All heavy atoms as TSV, in Angstrom:
chain	resi	resn	atom	element	x	y	z
A	1	MET	N	N	-12.407	9.248	-2.792
A	1	MET	CA	C	-12.163	8.399	-1.657
A	1	MET	C	C	-11.135	7.338	-2.025
A	1	MET	O	O	-11.183	6.766	-3.098
A	1	MET	CB	C	-13.461	7.729	-1.206
A	1	MET	CG	C	-13.349	7.094	0.124
A	1	MET	SD	S	-13.637	5.331	0.408
A	1	MET	CE	C	-14.352	4.601	-0.950
A	2	LEU	N	N	-10.203	7.128	-1.158
A	2	LEU	CA	C	-9.162	6.123	-1.350
A	2	LEU	C	C	-9.089	5.278	-0.094
A	2	LEU	O	O	-9.033	5.802	1.023
A	2	LEU	CB	C	-7.818	6.815	-1.598
A	2	LEU	CG	C	-6.579	5.939	-1.619
A	2	LEU	CD1	C	-6.611	4.978	-2.806
A	2	LEU	CD2	C	-5.339	6.794	-1.680
A	3	LYS	N	N	-9.124	3.973	-0.282
A	3	LYS	CA	C	-9.103	3.063	0.865
A	3	LYS	C	C	-8.187	1.885	0.551
A	3	LYS	O	O	-8.235	1.328	-0.541
A	3	LYS	CB	C	-10.525	2.568	1.139
A	3	LYS	CG	C	-10.680	1.741	2.381
A	3	LYS	CD	C	-12.149	1.445	2.628
A	3	LYS	CE	C	-12.372	0.749	3.940
A	3	LYS	NZ	N	-13.801	0.528	4.196
A	4	LEU	N	N	-7.359	1.523	1.512
A	4	LEU	CA	C	-6.513	0.345	1.409
A	4	LEU	C	C	-6.953	-0.626	2.493
A	4	LEU	O	O	-7.081	-0.240	3.659
A	4	LEU	CB	C	-5.046	0.711	1.608
A	4	LEU	CG	C	-4.408	1.504	0.475
A	4	LEU	CD1	C	-4.705	2.978	0.610
A	4	LEU	CD2	C	-2.929	1.264	0.437
A	5	LYS	N	N	-7.213	-1.864	2.099
A	5	LYS	CA	C	-7.669	-2.881	3.046
A	5	LYS	C	C	-6.688	-4.046	3.051
A	5	LYS	O	O	-6.506	-4.716	2.040
A	5	LYS	CB	C	-9.059	-3.396	2.655
A	5	LYS	CG	C	-10.167	-2.370	2.854
A	5	LYS	CD	C	-11.504	-2.865	2.395
A	5	LYS	CE	C	-11.937	-4.089	3.151
A	5	LYS	NZ	N	-13.276	-4.549	2.740
A	6	ASN	N	N	-6.041	-4.232	4.181
A	6	ASN	CA	C	-5.145	-5.364	4.411
A	6	ASN	C	C	-4.071	-5.488	3.320
A	6	ASN	O	O	-3.784	-6.580	2.833
A	6	ASN	CB	C	-5.944	-6.657	4.543
A	6	ASN	CG	C	-5.149	-7.734	5.245
A	6	ASN	OD1	O	-4.302	-7.446	6.079
A	6	ASN	ND2	N	-5.402	-8.968	4.889
A	7	ILE	N	N	-3.478	-4.373	2.927
A	7	ILE	CA	C	-2.457	-4.359	1.877
A	7	ILE	C	C	-1.142	-4.912	2.420
A	7	ILE	O	O	-0.648	-4.479	3.459
A	7	ILE	CB	C	-2.238	-2.931	1.329
A	7	ILE	CG1	C	-3.481	-2.423	0.619
A	7	ILE	CG2	C	-1.014	-2.872	0.408
A	7	ILE	CD1	C	-3.793	-3.097	-0.698
A	8	THR	N	N	-0.596	-5.876	1.712
A	8	THR	CA	C	0.726	-6.408	2.036
A	8	THR	C	C	1.606	-6.315	0.803
A	8	THR	O	O	1.123	-6.358	-0.336
A	8	THR	CB	C	0.676	-7.876	2.500
A	8	THR	OG1	O	0.189	-8.674	1.432
A	8	THR	CG2	C	-0.201	-8.053	3.715
A	9	LYS	N	N	2.899	-6.181	1.032
A	9	LYS	CA	C	3.878	-6.176	-0.053
A	9	LYS	C	C	5.086	-6.966	0.422
A	9	LYS	O	O	5.680	-6.661	1.456
A	9	LYS	CB	C	4.292	-4.751	-0.412
A	9	LYS	CG	C	5.386	-4.675	-1.454
A	9	LYS	CD	C	4.954	-5.234	-2.780
A	9	LYS	CE	C	6.072	-5.107	-3.811
A	9	LYS	NZ	N	5.718	-5.671	-5.086
A	10	VAL	N	N	5.403	-8.011	-0.332
A	10	VAL	CA	C	6.551	-8.863	-0.013
A	10	VAL	C	C	7.497	-8.855	-1.203
A	10	VAL	O	O	7.088	-9.074	-2.342
A	10	VAL	CB	C	6.095	-10.312	0.292
A	10	VAL	CG1	C	7.292	-11.205	0.567
A	10	VAL	CG2	C	5.129	-10.333	1.461
A	11	TYR	N	N	8.762	-8.547	-0.945
A	11	TYR	CA	C	9.809	-8.615	-1.960
A	11	TYR	C	C	10.596	-9.906	-1.746
A	11	TYR	O	O	10.826	-10.323	-0.606
A	11	TYR	CB	C	10.778	-7.438	-1.823
A	11	TYR	CG	C	10.181	-6.095	-2.155
A	11	TYR	CD1	C	9.790	-5.231	-1.144
A	11	TYR	CD2	C	10.019	-5.694	-3.472
A	11	TYR	CE1	C	9.253	-3.989	-1.438
A	11	TYR	CE2	C	9.481	-4.463	-3.782
A	11	TYR	CZ	C	9.104	-3.611	-2.758
A	11	TYR	OH	O	8.572	-2.384	-3.059
A	12	ILE	N	N	11.003	-10.507	-2.817
A	12	ILE	CA	C	11.866	-11.692	-2.741
A	12	ILE	C	C	13.291	-11.259	-3.028
A	12	ILE	O	O	13.566	-10.650	-4.060
A	12	ILE	CB	C	11.429	-12.779	-3.752
A	12	ILE	CG1	C	9.949	-13.137	-3.561
A	12	ILE	CG2	C	12.317	-14.013	-3.646
A	12	ILE	CD1	C	9.617	-13.716	-2.211
A	13	SER	N	N	14.186	-11.553	-2.110
A	13	SER	CA	C	15.604	-11.221	-2.257
A	13	SER	C	C	16.405	-12.503	-2.066
A	13	SER	O	O	16.644	-12.941	-0.940
A	13	SER	CB	C	16.008	-10.169	-1.218
A	13	SER	OG	O	17.381	-9.865	-1.332
A	14	GLY	N	N	16.766	-13.137	-3.186
A	14	GLY	CA	C	17.433	-14.429	-3.122
A	14	GLY	C	C	16.485	-15.464	-2.566
A	14	GLY	O	O	15.402	-15.697	-3.098
A	15	ASP	N	N	16.852	-16.092	-1.462
A	15	ASP	CA	C	15.999	-17.085	-0.803
A	15	ASP	C	C	15.180	-16.470	0.330
A	15	ASP	O	O	14.487	-17.186	1.053
A	15	ASP	CB	C	16.862	-18.212	-0.218
A	15	ASP	CG	C	17.554	-19.026	-1.297
A	15	ASP	OD1	O	17.042	-19.037	-2.435
A	15	ASP	OD2	O	18.593	-19.634	-1.011
A	16	GLU	N	N	15.258	-15.166	0.474
A	16	GLU	CA	C	14.642	-14.498	1.610
A	16	GLU	C	C	13.442	-13.652	1.183
A	16	GLU	O	O	13.431	-13.044	0.128
A	16	GLU	CB	C	15.695	-13.582	2.248
A	16	GLU	CG	C	15.366	-13.091	3.608
A	16	GLU	CD	C	16.546	-12.320	4.193
A	16	GLU	OE1	O	17.694	-12.686	3.943
A	16	GLU	OE2	O	16.268	-11.335	4.898
A	17	GLU	N	N	12.404	-13.616	2.027
A	17	GLU	CA	C	11.252	-12.739	1.826
A	17	GLU	C	C	11.405	-11.507	2.704
A	17	GLU	O	O	11.680	-11.618	3.895
A	17	GLU	CB	C	9.950	-13.444	2.209
A	17	GLU	CG	C	9.480	-14.467	1.228
A	17	GLU	CD	C	8.084	-14.970	1.581
A	17	GLU	OE1	O	7.567	-14.658	2.677
A	17	GLU	OE2	O	7.514	-15.693	0.755
A	18	VAL	N	N	11.234	-10.336	2.096
A	18	VAL	CA	C	11.276	-9.085	2.842
A	18	VAL	C	C	9.867	-8.508	2.850
A	18	VAL	O	O	9.316	-8.193	1.797
A	18	VAL	CB	C	12.263	-8.082	2.197
A	18	VAL	CG1	C	12.260	-6.774	2.952
A	18	VAL	CG2	C	13.661	-8.676	2.123
A	19	LYS	N	N	9.272	-8.393	4.038
A	19	LYS	CA	C	7.904	-7.885	4.159
A	19	LYS	C	C	7.953	-6.369	4.335
A	19	LYS	O	O	8.261	-5.867	5.406
A	19	LYS	CB	C	7.200	-8.550	5.331
A	19	LYS	CG	C	7.014	-10.031	5.105
A	19	LYS	CD	C	6.336	-10.704	6.266
A	19	LYS	CE	C	6.203	-12.191	5.983
A	19	LYS	NZ	N	5.629	-12.910	7.096
A	20	ALA	N	N	7.636	-5.647	3.245
A	20	ALA	CA	C	7.675	-4.183	3.274
A	20	ALA	C	C	6.422	-3.600	3.899
A	20	ALA	O	O	6.488	-2.600	4.610
A	20	ALA	CB	C	7.873	-3.640	1.865
A	21	LEU	N	N	5.266	-4.193	3.620
A	21	LEU	CA	C	4.000	-3.760	4.207
A	21	LEU	C	C	3.276	-4.989	4.758
A	21	LEU	O	O	3.218	-6.015	4.094
A	21	LEU	CB	C	3.109	-3.074	3.167
A	21	LEU	CG	C	3.663	-1.810	2.520
A	21	LEU	CD1	C	2.727	-1.333	1.422
A	21	LEU	CD2	C	3.883	-0.721	3.547
A	22	LYS	N	N	2.728	-4.853	5.950
A	22	LYS	CA	C	2.083	-5.986	6.610
A	22	LYS	C	C	0.662	-5.619	7.022
A	22	LYS	O	O	0.425	-5.138	8.117
A	22	LYS	CB	C	2.875	-6.390	7.856
A	22	LYS	CG	C	4.316	-6.734	7.607
A	22	LYS	CD	C	5.044	-6.961	8.916
A	22	LYS	CE	C	6.529	-7.057	8.704
A	22	LYS	NZ	N	7.247	-7.131	9.970
A	23	GLY	N	N	-0.299	-5.810	6.127
A	23	GLY	CA	C	-1.702	-5.612	6.468
A	23	GLY	C	C	-2.101	-4.173	6.732
A	23	GLY	O	O	-2.732	-3.884	7.745
A	24	VAL	N	N	-1.748	-3.270	5.835
A	24	VAL	CA	C	-2.065	-1.852	6.006
A	24	VAL	C	C	-3.552	-1.613	5.734
A	24	VAL	O	O	-4.077	-2.000	4.691
A	24	VAL	CB	C	-1.210	-0.968	5.068
A	24	VAL	CG1	C	-1.643	0.485	5.126
A	24	VAL	CG2	C	0.265	-1.113	5.416
A	25	ASP	N	N	-4.220	-0.962	6.680
A	25	ASP	CA	C	-5.612	-0.540	6.541
A	25	ASP	C	C	-5.650	0.969	6.776
A	25	ASP	O	O	-5.296	1.435	7.870
A	25	ASP	CB	C	-6.515	-1.209	7.587
A	25	ASP	CG	C	-6.714	-2.680	7.324
A	25	ASP	OD1	O	-7.132	-3.021	6.205
A	25	ASP	OD2	O	-6.455	-3.476	8.234
A	26	ILE	N	N	-6.057	1.714	5.744
A	26	ILE	CA	C	-6.129	3.163	5.874
A	26	ILE	C	C	-7.159	3.697	4.886
A	26	ILE	O	O	-7.380	3.110	3.828
A	26	ILE	CB	C	-4.743	3.817	5.655
A	26	ILE	CG1	C	-4.752	5.277	6.072
A	26	ILE	CG2	C	-4.265	3.640	4.235
A	26	ILE	CD1	C	-3.362	5.865	6.235
A	27	GLU	N	N	-7.805	4.776	5.264
A	27	GLU	CA	C	-8.815	5.380	4.400
A	27	GLU	C	C	-8.602	6.889	4.361
A	27	GLU	O	O	-8.373	7.521	5.393
A	27	GLU	CB	C	-10.210	5.072	4.938
A	27	GLU	CG	C	-11.313	5.532	4.037
A	27	GLU	CD	C	-12.682	5.042	4.498
A	27	GLU	OE1	O	-12.732	4.119	5.338
A	27	GLU	OE2	O	-13.677	5.570	4.012
A	28	PHE	N	N	-8.650	7.456	3.160
A	28	PHE	CA	C	-8.510	8.891	2.966
A	28	PHE	C	C	-9.832	9.440	2.433
A	28	PHE	O	O	-10.391	8.900	1.487
A	28	PHE	CB	C	-7.399	9.199	1.954
A	28	PHE	CG	C	-6.060	8.635	2.339
A	28	PHE	CD1	C	-5.609	7.456	1.778
A	28	PHE	CD2	C	-5.269	9.271	3.271
A	28	PHE	CE1	C	-4.376	6.925	2.124
A	28	PHE	CE2	C	-4.034	8.748	3.627
A	28	PHE	CZ	C	-3.590	7.572	3.052
A	29	ARG	N	N	-10.296	10.513	3.020
A	29	ARG	CA	C	-11.522	11.156	2.550
A	29	ARG	C	C	-11.212	12.057	1.359
A	29	ARG	O	O	-10.062	12.448	1.141
A	29	ARG	CB	C	-12.142	11.986	3.669
A	29	ARG	CG	C	-12.619	11.136	4.837
A	29	ARG	CD	C	-13.106	12.019	5.943
A	29	ARG	NE	N	-11.954	12.791	6.428
A	29	ARG	CZ	C	-11.724	13.070	7.690
A	29	ARG	NH1	N	-12.558	12.672	8.599
A	29	ARG	NH2	N	-10.670	13.756	8.060
A	30	GLU	N	N	-12.224	12.392	0.605
A	30	GLU	CA	C	-12.068	13.280	-0.533
A	30	GLU	C	C	-11.536	14.636	-0.066
A	30	GLU	O	O	-11.972	15.181	0.939
A	30	GLU	CB	C	-13.408	13.465	-1.238
A	30	GLU	CG	C	-13.297	14.216	-2.546
A	30	GLU	CD	C	-14.604	14.234	-3.303
A	30	GLU	OE1	O	-15.408	13.302	-3.138
A	30	GLU	OE2	O	-14.810	15.191	-4.053
A	31	SER	N	N	-10.548	15.150	-0.788
A	31	SER	CA	C	-9.923	16.454	-0.530
A	31	SER	C	C	-9.178	16.517	0.802
A	31	SER	O	O	-8.892	17.601	1.294
A	31	SER	CB	C	-10.960	17.579	-0.587
A	31	SER	OG	O	-11.589	17.605	-1.841
A	32	GLU	N	N	-8.844	15.381	1.377
A	32	GLU	CA	C	-8.121	15.352	2.647
A	32	GLU	C	C	-6.620	15.440	2.379
A	32	GLU	O	O	-6.097	14.814	1.470
A	32	GLU	CB	C	-8.437	14.049	3.391
A	32	GLU	CG	C	-7.758	13.930	4.721
A	32	GLU	CD	C	-8.167	12.683	5.482
A	32	GLU	OE1	O	-8.478	11.660	4.853
A	32	GLU	OE2	O	-8.180	12.745	6.712
A	33	PHE	N	N	-5.921	16.233	3.186
A	33	PHE	CA	C	-4.466	16.317	3.120
A	33	PHE	C	C	-3.895	15.476	4.254
A	33	PHE	O	O	-4.345	15.584	5.395
A	33	PHE	CB	C	-3.994	17.767	3.274
A	33	PHE	CG	C	-4.273	18.604	2.066
A	33	PHE	CD1	C	-5.430	19.350	1.978
A	33	PHE	CD2	C	-3.369	18.642	1.016
A	33	PHE	CE1	C	-5.701	20.127	0.871
A	33	PHE	CE2	C	-3.625	19.409	-0.103
A	33	PHE	CZ	C	-4.786	20.158	-0.180
A	34	VAL	N	N	-2.906	14.658	3.930
A	34	VAL	CA	C	-2.286	13.817	4.947
A	34	VAL	C	C	-0.773	13.845	4.775
A	34	VAL	O	O	-0.262	14.219	3.723
A	34	VAL	CB	C	-2.776	12.347	4.868
A	34	VAL	CG1	C	-4.268	12.256	5.086
A	34	VAL	CG2	C	-2.387	11.727	3.553
A	35	SER	N	N	-0.080	13.451	5.806
A	35	SER	CA	C	1.358	13.231	5.694
A	35	SER	C	C	1.636	11.825	6.222
A	35	SER	O	O	0.940	11.325	7.101
A	35	SER	CB	C	2.149	14.281	6.481
A	35	SER	OG	O	1.811	14.252	7.829
A	36	ILE	N	N	2.640	11.209	5.646
A	36	ILE	CA	C	3.021	9.855	6.051
A	36	ILE	C	C	4.401	9.954	6.678
A	36	ILE	O	O	5.362	10.359	6.017
A	36	ILE	CB	C	3.003	8.893	4.849
A	36	ILE	CG1	C	1.584	8.816	4.279
A	36	ILE	CG2	C	3.502	7.513	5.254
A	36	ILE	CD1	C	1.458	8.018	3.022
A	37	LEU	N	N	4.475	9.609	7.934
A	37	LEU	CA	C	5.714	9.733	8.695
A	37	LEU	C	C	6.164	8.367	9.193
A	37	LEU	O	O	5.340	7.498	9.455
A	37	LEU	CB	C	5.498	10.652	9.902
A	37	LEU	CG	C	4.946	12.048	9.619
A	37	LEU	CD1	C	4.597	12.745	10.931
A	37	LEU	CD2	C	5.949	12.860	8.838
A	38	GLY	N	N	7.460	8.214	9.344
A	38	GLY	CA	C	7.999	6.984	9.909
A	38	GLY	C	C	9.486	6.911	9.700
A	38	GLY	O	O	10.065	7.673	8.922
A	39	GLN	N	N	10.088	5.986	10.384
A	39	GLN	CA	C	11.540	5.838	10.291
A	39	GLN	C	C	11.943	5.286	8.928
A	39	GLN	O	O	11.117	4.746	8.188
A	39	GLN	CB	C	12.046	4.939	11.408
A	39	GLN	CG	C	11.556	3.505	11.309
A	39	GLN	CD	C	11.953	2.685	12.516
A	39	GLN	OE1	O	12.082	3.212	13.604
A	39	GLN	NE2	N	12.130	1.400	12.323
A	40	SER	N	N	13.183	5.411	8.608
A	40	SER	CA	C	13.740	4.910	7.352
A	40	SER	C	C	13.497	3.407	7.244
A	40	SER	O	O	13.706	2.652	8.201
A	40	SER	CB	C	15.242	5.195	7.318
A	40	SER	OG	O	15.810	4.690	6.143
A	41	GLY	N	N	13.002	2.979	6.075
A	41	GLY	CA	C	12.802	1.557	5.837
A	41	GLY	C	C	11.490	0.997	6.333
A	41	GLY	O	O	11.292	-0.220	6.312
A	42	CYS	N	N	10.551	1.850	6.761
A	42	CYS	CA	C	9.299	1.327	7.330
A	42	CYS	C	C	8.204	1.109	6.275
A	42	CYS	O	O	7.142	0.596	6.611
A	42	CYS	CB	C	8.793	2.222	8.451
A	42	CYS	SG	S	8.132	3.799	7.911
A	43	GLY	N	N	8.430	1.503	4.998
A	43	GLY	CA	C	7.464	1.222	3.936
A	43	GLY	C	C	6.716	2.431	3.394
A	43	GLY	O	O	5.761	2.278	2.632
A	44	LYS	N	N	7.134	3.643	3.758
A	44	LYS	CA	C	6.441	4.852	3.290
A	44	LYS	C	C	6.436	4.949	1.771
A	44	LYS	O	O	5.381	5.145	1.157
A	44	LYS	CB	C	7.095	6.114	3.874
A	44	LYS	CG	C	7.084	6.204	5.382
A	44	LYS	CD	C	7.791	7.447	5.873
A	44	LYS	CE	C	9.230	7.565	5.437
A	44	LYS	NZ	N	10.159	6.634	6.055
A	45	THR	N	N	7.589	4.811	1.153
A	45	THR	CA	C	7.689	4.918	-0.301
A	45	THR	C	C	6.968	3.771	-0.987
A	45	THR	O	O	6.291	3.973	-1.999
A	45	THR	CB	C	9.172	4.968	-0.734
A	45	THR	OG1	O	9.785	6.108	-0.112
A	45	THR	CG2	C	9.299	5.085	-2.240
A	46	THR	N	N	7.055	2.584	-0.447
A	46	THR	CA	C	6.332	1.440	-1.000
A	46	THR	C	C	4.836	1.709	-0.993
A	46	THR	O	O	4.142	1.473	-1.988
A	46	THR	CB	C	6.651	0.158	-0.193
A	46	THR	OG1	O	8.052	-0.086	-0.254
A	46	THR	CG2	C	5.890	-1.037	-0.733
A	47	LEU	N	N	4.331	2.231	0.106
A	47	LEU	CA	C	2.908	2.559	0.206
A	47	LEU	C	C	2.507	3.602	-0.840
A	47	LEU	O	O	1.508	3.439	-1.542
A	47	LEU	CB	C	2.590	3.067	1.610
A	47	LEU	CG	C	1.149	3.485	1.868
A	47	LEU	CD1	C	0.214	2.282	1.750
A	47	LEU	CD2	C	1.020	4.131	3.225
A	48	LEU	N	N	3.295	4.659	-0.972
A	48	LEU	CA	C	2.987	5.699	-1.950
A	48	LEU	C	C	3.072	5.175	-3.382
A	48	LEU	O	O	2.259	5.558	-4.236
A	48	LEU	CB	C	3.921	6.893	-1.763
A	48	LEU	CG	C	3.698	7.690	-0.481
A	48	LEU	CD1	C	4.793	8.726	-0.307
A	48	LEU	CD2	C	2.338	8.349	-0.486
A	49	ASN	N	N	4.018	4.297	-3.656
A	49	ASN	CA	C	4.127	3.703	-4.991
A	49	ASN	C	C	2.917	2.831	-5.317
A	49	ASN	O	O	2.452	2.800	-6.461
A	49	ASN	CB	C	5.417	2.895	-5.129
A	49	ASN	CG	C	6.641	3.771	-5.264
A	49	ASN	OD1	O	6.550	4.952	-5.572
A	49	ASN	ND2	N	7.794	3.194	-5.011
A	50	ILE	N	N	2.394	2.139	-4.348
A	50	ILE	CA	C	1.189	1.320	-4.550
A	50	ILE	C	C	-0.015	2.223	-4.793
A	50	ILE	O	O	-0.788	2.003	-5.728
A	50	ILE	CB	C	0.964	0.371	-3.353
A	50	ILE	CG1	C	2.021	-0.735	-3.383
A	50	ILE	CG2	C	-0.446	-0.212	-3.364
A	50	ILE	CD1	C	2.070	-1.601	-2.149
A	51	ILE	N	N	-0.167	3.254	-3.986
A	51	ILE	CA	C	-1.281	4.189	-4.171
A	51	ILE	C	C	-1.209	4.842	-5.550
A	51	ILE	O	O	-2.216	5.003	-6.226
A	51	ILE	CB	C	-1.277	5.254	-3.054
A	51	ILE	CG1	C	-1.670	4.614	-1.721
A	51	ILE	CG2	C	-2.215	6.408	-3.405
A	51	ILE	CD1	C	-1.487	5.524	-0.520
A	52	GLY	N	N	-0.012	5.192	-5.991
A	52	GLY	CA	C	0.174	5.855	-7.277
A	52	GLY	C	C	0.177	4.923	-8.474
A	52	GLY	O	O	0.302	5.370	-9.613
A	53	GLY	N	N	0.060	3.625	-8.238
A	53	GLY	CA	C	0.034	2.659	-9.335
A	53	GLY	C	C	1.392	2.332	-9.908
A	53	GLY	O	O	1.495	1.737	-10.982
A	54	LEU	N	N	2.463	2.698	-9.223
A	54	LEU	CA	C	3.818	2.437	-9.702
A	54	LEU	C	C	4.340	1.068	-9.284
A	54	LEU	O	O	5.316	0.587	-9.834
A	54	LEU	CB	C	4.778	3.515	-9.184
A	54	LEU	CG	C	4.440	4.943	-9.600
A	54	LEU	CD1	C	5.368	5.923	-8.900
A	54	LEU	CD2	C	4.537	5.083	-11.105
A	55	ASP	N	N	3.693	0.466	-8.302
A	55	ASP	CA	C	4.137	-0.826	-7.780
A	55	ASP	C	C	2.905	-1.676	-7.506
A	55	ASP	O	O	1.829	-1.163	-7.214
A	55	ASP	CB	C	4.930	-0.609	-6.484
A	55	ASP	CG	C	5.828	-1.766	-6.126
A	55	ASP	OD1	O	5.800	-2.801	-6.841
A	55	ASP	OD2	O	6.559	-1.663	-5.129
A	56	ARG	N	N	3.053	-2.991	-7.609
A	56	ARG	CA	C	1.962	-3.917	-7.305
A	56	ARG	C	C	2.086	-4.401	-5.869
A	56	ARG	O	O	3.178	-4.557	-5.353
A	56	ARG	CB	C	2.034	-5.135	-8.226
A	56	ARG	CG	C	1.687	-4.815	-9.643
A	56	ARG	CD	C	1.420	-6.097	-10.363
A	56	ARG	NE	N	2.173	-6.148	-11.598
A	56	ARG	CZ	C	2.185	-7.179	-12.398
A	56	ARG	NH1	N	1.529	-8.271	-12.096
A	56	ARG	NH2	N	2.873	-7.151	-13.504
A	57	TYR	N	N	0.954	-4.643	-5.256
A	57	TYR	CA	C	0.956	-5.171	-3.896
A	57	TYR	C	C	0.773	-6.681	-3.947
A	57	TYR	O	O	0.314	-7.232	-4.937
A	57	TYR	CB	C	-0.115	-4.493	-3.036
A	57	TYR	CG	C	-1.485	-4.385	-3.670
A	57	TYR	CD1	C	-2.468	-5.307	-3.390
A	57	TYR	CD2	C	-1.782	-3.353	-4.550
A	57	TYR	CE1	C	-3.729	-5.207	-3.958
A	57	TYR	CE2	C	-3.031	-3.234	-5.125
A	57	TYR	CZ	C	-3.998	-4.172	-4.824
A	57	TYR	OH	O	-5.233	-4.070	-5.401
A	58	THR	N	N	1.161	-7.340	-2.879
A	58	THR	CA	C	1.109	-8.797	-2.821
A	58	THR	C	C	-0.303	-9.300	-2.534
A	58	THR	O	O	-0.767	-10.251	-3.142
A	58	THR	CB	C	2.093	-9.312	-1.747
A	58	THR	OG1	O	3.394	-8.797	-2.045
A	58	THR	CG2	C	2.140	-10.824	-1.735
A	59	SER	N	N	-0.995	-8.646	-1.608
A	59	SER	CA	C	-2.373	-9.029	-1.295
A	59	SER	C	C	-3.116	-7.843	-0.707
A	59	SER	O	O	-2.512	-6.850	-0.316
A	59	SER	CB	C	-2.408	-10.216	-0.318
A	59	SER	OG	O	-1.860	-9.846	0.925
A	60	GLY	N	N	-4.444	-7.972	-0.642
A	60	GLY	CA	C	-5.293	-6.922	-0.110
A	60	GLY	C	C	-6.126	-6.281	-1.206
A	60	GLY	O	O	-6.157	-6.767	-2.347
A	61	ASP	N	N	-6.807	-5.202	-0.864
A	61	ASP	CA	C	-7.662	-4.484	-1.805
A	61	ASP	C	C	-7.336	-3.004	-1.797
A	61	ASP	O	O	-7.190	-2.397	-0.731
A	61	ASP	CB	C	-9.144	-4.645	-1.443
A	61	ASP	CG	C	-9.636	-6.068	-1.628
A	61	ASP	OD1	O	-9.272	-6.693	-2.631
A	61	ASP	OD2	O	-10.382	-6.548	-0.758
A	62	LEU	N	N	-7.269	-2.423	-2.985
A	62	LEU	CA	C	-7.118	-0.989	-3.172
A	62	LEU	C	C	-8.439	-0.494	-3.731
A	62	LEU	O	O	-8.896	-0.974	-4.771
A	62	LEU	CB	C	-5.970	-0.706	-4.141
A	62	LEU	CG	C	-5.708	0.752	-4.503
A	62	LEU	CD1	C	-5.248	1.531	-3.280
A	62	LEU	CD2	C	-4.659	0.832	-5.595
A	63	ILE	N	N	-9.085	0.435	-3.033
A	63	ILE	CA	C	-10.412	0.909	-3.422
A	63	ILE	C	C	-10.323	2.402	-3.717
A	63	ILE	O	O	-9.937	3.195	-2.848
A	63	ILE	CB	C	-11.443	0.642	-2.308
A	63	ILE	CG1	C	-11.467	-0.859	-1.986
A	63	ILE	CG2	C	-12.814	1.155	-2.715
A	63	ILE	CD1	C	-12.151	-1.205	-0.693
A	64	ILE	N	N	-10.664	2.777	-4.946
A	64	ILE	CA	C	-10.654	4.171	-5.367
A	64	ILE	C	C	-12.055	4.511	-5.858
A	64	ILE	O	O	-12.555	3.875	-6.793
A	64	ILE	CB	C	-9.619	4.427	-6.474
A	64	ILE	CG1	C	-8.227	4.010	-6.008
A	64	ILE	CG2	C	-9.653	5.892	-6.904
A	64	ILE	CD1	C	-7.168	4.033	-7.085
A	65	ASN	N	N	-12.662	5.518	-5.225
A	65	ASN	CA	C	-14.031	5.929	-5.570
A	65	ASN	C	C	-14.987	4.734	-5.630
A	65	ASN	O	O	-15.736	4.566	-6.578
A	65	ASN	CB	C	-14.055	6.710	-6.875
A	65	ASN	CG	C	-13.366	8.038	-6.744
A	65	ASN	OD1	O	-13.348	8.638	-5.679
A	65	ASN	ND2	N	-12.766	8.505	-7.815
A	66	ARG	N	N	-14.910	3.892	-4.610
A	66	ARG	CA	C	-15.777	2.714	-4.425
A	66	ARG	C	C	-15.556	1.607	-5.453
A	66	ARG	O	O	-16.336	0.665	-5.527
A	66	ARG	CB	C	-17.241	3.123	-4.386
A	66	ARG	CG	C	-17.554	4.014	-3.217
A	66	ARG	CD	C	-19.035	4.248	-3.073
A	66	ARG	NE	N	-19.262	5.109	-1.935
A	66	ARG	CZ	C	-19.954	6.226	-1.985
A	66	ARG	NH1	N	-20.517	6.609	-3.106
A	66	ARG	NH2	N	-20.106	6.956	-0.908
A	67	LYS	N	N	-14.513	1.712	-6.266
A	67	LYS	CA	C	-14.183	0.651	-7.214
A	67	LYS	C	C	-12.979	-0.113	-6.673
A	67	LYS	O	O	-11.953	0.483	-6.354
A	67	LYS	CB	C	-13.867	1.213	-8.597
A	67	LYS	CG	C	-13.558	0.141	-9.606
A	67	LYS	CD	C	-13.353	0.698	-10.990
A	67	LYS	CE	C	-13.060	-0.462	-11.936
A	67	LYS	NZ	N	-12.740	0.001	-13.268
A	68	ILE	N	N	-13.112	-1.434	-6.572
A	68	ILE	CA	C	-12.048	-2.277	-6.026
A	68	ILE	C	C	-11.094	-2.665	-7.146
A	68	ILE	O	O	-11.495	-3.194	-8.176
A	68	ILE	CB	C	-12.620	-3.539	-5.359
A	68	ILE	CG1	C	-13.534	-3.157	-4.199
A	68	ILE	CG2	C	-11.501	-4.458	-4.886
A	68	ILE	CD1	C	-14.274	-4.330	-3.584
A	69	TYR	N	N	-9.807	-2.384	-6.912
A	69	TYR	CA	C	-8.762	-2.774	-7.851
A	69	TYR	C	C	-8.037	-3.976	-7.265
A	69	TYR	O	O	-7.334	-3.847	-6.259
A	69	TYR	CB	C	-7.801	-1.621	-8.099
A	69	TYR	CG	C	-8.446	-0.482	-8.846
A	69	TYR	CD1	C	-9.179	0.491	-8.185
A	69	TYR	CD2	C	-8.369	-0.430	-10.230
A	69	TYR	CE1	C	-9.797	1.519	-8.881
A	69	TYR	CE2	C	-8.995	0.601	-10.934
A	69	TYR	CZ	C	-9.695	1.557	-10.239
A	69	TYR	OH	O	-10.318	2.571	-10.930
A	70	LYS	N	N	-8.251	-5.118	-7.841
A	70	LYS	CA	C	-7.594	-6.338	-7.365
A	70	LYS	C	C	-6.171	-6.398	-7.888
A	70	LYS	O	O	-5.861	-5.895	-8.962
A	70	LYS	CB	C	-8.360	-7.574	-7.830
A	70	LYS	CG	C	-9.747	-7.699	-7.236
A	70	LYS	CD	C	-9.661	-8.074	-5.787
A	70	LYS	CE	C	-11.038	-8.332	-5.221
A	70	LYS	NZ	N	-11.017	-8.684	-3.842
A	71	ARG	N	N	-5.325	-7.053	-7.139
A	71	ARG	CA	C	-3.936	-7.243	-7.533
A	71	ARG	C	C	-3.895	-8.064	-8.812
A	71	ARG	O	O	-4.614	-9.056	-8.958
A	71	ARG	CB	C	-3.184	-7.983	-6.428
A	71	ARG	CG	C	-1.725	-8.173	-6.711
A	71	ARG	CD	C	-1.091	-8.966	-5.603
A	71	ARG	NE	N	-1.543	-10.346	-5.566
A	71	ARG	CZ	C	-1.031	-11.310	-6.320
A	71	ARG	NH1	N	-0.069	-11.071	-7.148
A	71	ARG	NH2	N	-1.510	-12.524	-6.223
A	72	LEU	N	N	-3.084	-7.662	-9.775
A	72	LEU	CA	C	-2.941	-8.405	-11.033
A	72	LEU	C	C	-1.857	-9.432	-10.958
A	72	LEU	O	O	-0.894	-9.293	-10.305
A	72	LEU	CB	C	-2.653	-7.433	-12.177
A	72	LEU	CG	C	-3.736	-6.393	-12.418
A	72	LEU	CD1	C	-3.265	-5.416	-13.474
A	72	LEU	CD2	C	-5.025	-7.048	-12.845
């Protein structure tokens, strides 16, 4: 089981904040196949990088097999 609760990701670019993810809530069941669709620049790759542990999120909770992984 994989669950994301209120996941946000903000990048800092100079003096500007770029909000890549804004409060994503989604849950995947065990052995479930899903596809993530959306227009260019909407945060698909950022979301997958967070799920895969390649990127850190700004806030929220990532829950894998009922264990909560807090942002470091």
